[in-house]
N, C-alpha and C positions, 0 to 999 in steps of 0.2 A: 738762543734756543734754551728751552727749559725741559727738564726730564720729568716725564709722567709715567706712572705705573698703572696697569690695567688688570685688576683682579676680576676673575670670572667666577660667577656663582650659578650653580645649577641645582635647584631644589635644596638649597642650604649647604651644598658642598662647595667649598671655596678653593679655587686654584689661584694662588698668589703669584703675581708677576715679580720675579726677583731681579730682572734685568732692566726693565723700563725702556722707553723710547723717547727721543727728543722731538719736540714740536715747538713752533714759534710762540704758541700761547694756548690758553685753555680752550678757546674756540676750536682750534684745530684738533686738540686732544679729544674734545667732546665729539666732534665729527667722526674721528677714528673709532671711538667707543660705540657710537650709533651704528656705523657700518659693521663693526665686529658683532654687535648684538643681532643685527639682521641676518648675518651669515649663520650665527649659532641657532637662531630661531628656525631658519630653513632646514638645517640639519636635524634639529629637535623634532620638527614636524614630519620630516621624511622617515624618521624612525618610529613614528606613531606615539611619541611621548607627550605627556602633559605636565604642567608645573610652571615654576617661576624661573626665569633667567635674568641675570643682571650683570652689568659691567660697572665696576666701581673705579673711578679715576682718582688717583691720589698723586701727591708729590711728596717731597721729603718731609713735609710737615704733617701729612695725613690725608684723609679722604676729602675730596673737593666736590665731586658730584657722582650721581649714579643714574644710569639708564637701565630700565627694566622692562620686561614683557611677561605677561601671564598667558600661557597657552593652555586652553581647556576645551573639552568637548562636552556639549550638552545634547542629549537626545531629546528633541522637542516633540516628536510624534513617532508612533510605531508604524512600521511599514508592513503591509500584509505579506 
């Protein structure tokens, strides 16, 4: 098992994971990051927010990968 850290970013504000979690490898850590990002995106949308969300996966040597999502609203037509 290898220890990975999951830093969460919301519109540039970083919440650094100090504890980490153990996974068999990067594939499993990557899946955890994607699932976490999906949950965060749902919460973000339910609050009517827009912007950029990201989860950065790192190990004891530094950042390995990042999953991100941009949530934005564009008004395409006016309604009467």
